[in-house]
C-alpha positions in Angstrom: 78.6 38.3 34.4 79.7 41.8 33.0 82.0 44.1 35.8 83.3 47.3 34.9 86.4 48.3 36.7 86.6 52.5 37.7 88.4 54.4 35.0 91.4 55.3 35.6 92.9 59.4 36.6 93.0 61.5 33.8 96.4 61.4 32.4 98.6 63.0 29.1 97.2 59.7 27.2 94.5 59.3 25.6 92.1 57.1 27.2 89.6 54.0 26.2 86.9 51.8 26.7 88.1 48.3 26.2 86.8 44.9 26.9 88.1 41.7 27.8 86.3 38.3 28.8 87.7 34.9 29.5 86.5 32.5 27.5 88.8 29.7 29.5 87.3 27.1 31.7 89.9 28.5 34.5 90.6 31.2 36.6 92.4 34.0 35.4 94.4 37.5 37.0 94.5 40.6 34.4 96.4 43.5 35.4 97.4 46.8 33.9 100.4 48.3 36.2 102.2 51.9 36.1 104.2 51.9 39.4 103.9 56.1 39.1 100.1 56.0 38.5 97.4 54.2 38.3 97.3 49.8 38.2 94.8 47.8 38.9 94.7 44.0 39.4 91.3 41.4 39.1 90.5 38.4 39.3 88.5 37.0 35.8 86.0 34.0 35.9 85.4 31.7 33.3 82.5 33.2 31.2 83.0 37.0 32.5 83.2 40.2 30.1 85.2 43.2 32.2 84.4 46.6 30.9 88.0 49.2 32.2 89.3 52.3 31.2 92.7 52.4 30.1 95.5 54.7 28.4 95.6 53.4 25.0 99.6 52.6 25.2 99.0 50.6 27.8 98.7 46.8 27.6 96.9 44.2 30.0 98.5 41.0 31.4 96.6 37.7 31.5 97.8 35.3 34.5 96.5 32.1 33.9 97.2 28.7 34.8 98.4 26.3 31.9 97.5 22.4 32.9 96.8 23.8 36.4 100.8 24.4 37.0 102.3 26.6 34.8 101.4 30.5 34.8 100.9 31.4 31.3 101.4 35.2 31.2 99.6 36.8 28.0 100.5 40.3 27.0 97.6 42.7 25.2 97.7 46.0 23.8 94.4 47.8 25.4 94.2 49.5 21.8 93.5 45.7 20.8 90.8 45.3 23.5 89.2 48.8 22.5 85.0 49.0 22.6 83.7 51.1 19.4 81.0 52.9 20.6 78.1 53.4 18.0 76.7 57.1 18.5 72.5 57.2 17.9 71.8 58.6 14.7 68.8 61.1 15.4 65.9 60.5 12.5 64.1 63.8 10.9 
């Protein structure tokens, strides 16, 4: 299933469309936080893909369980998750 998160309010930094997929067999919590501005936190089920807009210099934090006990936190720069949009070509 593909979900979309509402876009962030515009800011000075460039926005990019990003995609994240939970390829694990467990629930994950993802978040982008900025105390002075926009932040979000979502649960991503196994096999789900999420589309969201974020500042290109933001980082996505992915929290997941490891062997059912410890919490693993991975940080991914949003520019690495950026979706390339192909513009349709007009044929003559």
